[in-house]
C-alpha positions as CSV (number, residue, x, y, z in Angstrom):
1,M,-34.2,-23.1,-15.6
2,C,-37.2,-22.3,-17.5
3,I,-37.5,-21.1,-21.2
4,R,-38.2,-17.4,-20.3
5,D,-35.0,-17.7,-18.7
6,R,-33.0,-19.2,-21.5
7,Y,-34.7,-16.2,-24.1
8,S,-33.2,-13.7,-21.9
9,I,-29.7,-15.0,-21.9
10,V,-29.4,-15.5,-25.8
11,Q,-31.4,-12.8,-27.0
12,M,-28.9,-10.3,-25.5
13,P,-27.7,-8.0,-28.3
14,Q,-24.4,-8.0,-29.7
15,G,-22.7,-5.0,-28.4
16,V,-24.5,-4.2,-25.3
17,P,-22.6,-5.6,-22.3
18,V,-24.7,-6.9,-19.6
19,A,-23.7,-8.6,-15.8
20,T,-25.4,-10.6,-13.7
21,V,-25.3,-10.9,-10.2
22,G,-27.1,-13.8,-7.9
23,I,-30.2,-12.8,-6.2
24,N,-29.5,-12.0,-2.6
25,N,-25.9,-11.5,-3.5
26,V,-25.9,-7.7,-2.8
27,V,-21.3,-7.8,-2.3
28,N,-21.4,-9.2,-5.9
29,A,-23.4,-6.3,-7.0
30,V,-21.2,-3.9,-4.8
31,L,-18.0,-5.3,-6.0
32,L,-19.3,-5.3,-9.7
33,A,-20.2,-1.4,-9.3
34,L,-16.7,-0.7,-7.8
35,R,-14.7,-1.9,-10.9
36,I,-17.3,0.1,-13.2
37,L,-17.5,3.2,-11.3
38,G,-13.3,2.7,-10.6
39,I,-12.7,3.1,-14.2
40,K,-13.8,6.9,-14.2
41,Y,-13.2,7.3,-9.5
42,P,-9.6,6.1,-8.7
43,E,-10.9,6.4,-5.5
44,Y,-13.3,3.0,-5.6
45,Q,-10.5,1.1,-7.2
46,E,-8.4,1.6,-3.9
47,V,-11.7,0.6,-2.3
48,L,-12.0,-2.8,-4.1
49,A,-8.4,-4.0,-3.5
50,K,-8.4,-2.5,0.0
51,Y,-11.1,-5.5,-0.1
52,K,-9.4,-8.0,-2.2
53,K,-6.4,-7.9,0.5
54,E,-8.4,-8.4,3.2
55,M,-10.4,-11.4,1.6
56,A,-7.5,-13.1,0.4
57,P,-6.3,-15.0,4.2
58,L,-10.4,-16.3,3.9
59,Y,-10.0,-17.4,0.2
60,N,-7.4,-19.2,0.6
61,L,-8.6,-21.1,3.6
62,I,-11.5,-21.9,1.4
63,L,-9.2,-23.0,-1.4
64,Q,-6.6,-25.2,0.7
65,E,-10.3,-26.9,2.3
66,L,-11.6,-27.3,-1.4
67,K,-8.3,-29.4,-2.7
68,M,-8.4,-31.1,0.6
69,R,-11.7,-32.5,0.2
70,F,-12.1,-32.9,-3.8
71,L,-8.4,-33.4,-4.9
72,K,-7.7,-35.2,-1.8
73,L,-4.4,-33.2,-1.6
């Protein structure tokens, strides 16, 4: 991380919310947008809820694998 990156983080003005997503990670950007737009458009909240429900089994498998590898459970 270069000094310009650090300045961009610490110089964010108070009262101005800023969200960041990873480079080449369009899925997280879309999920963030759906959360924000879902405040006004309830149908976006429904799309997000459906996506989360569909992804839950995959996340659970990943979590189990991480636990086995790193926590030796």
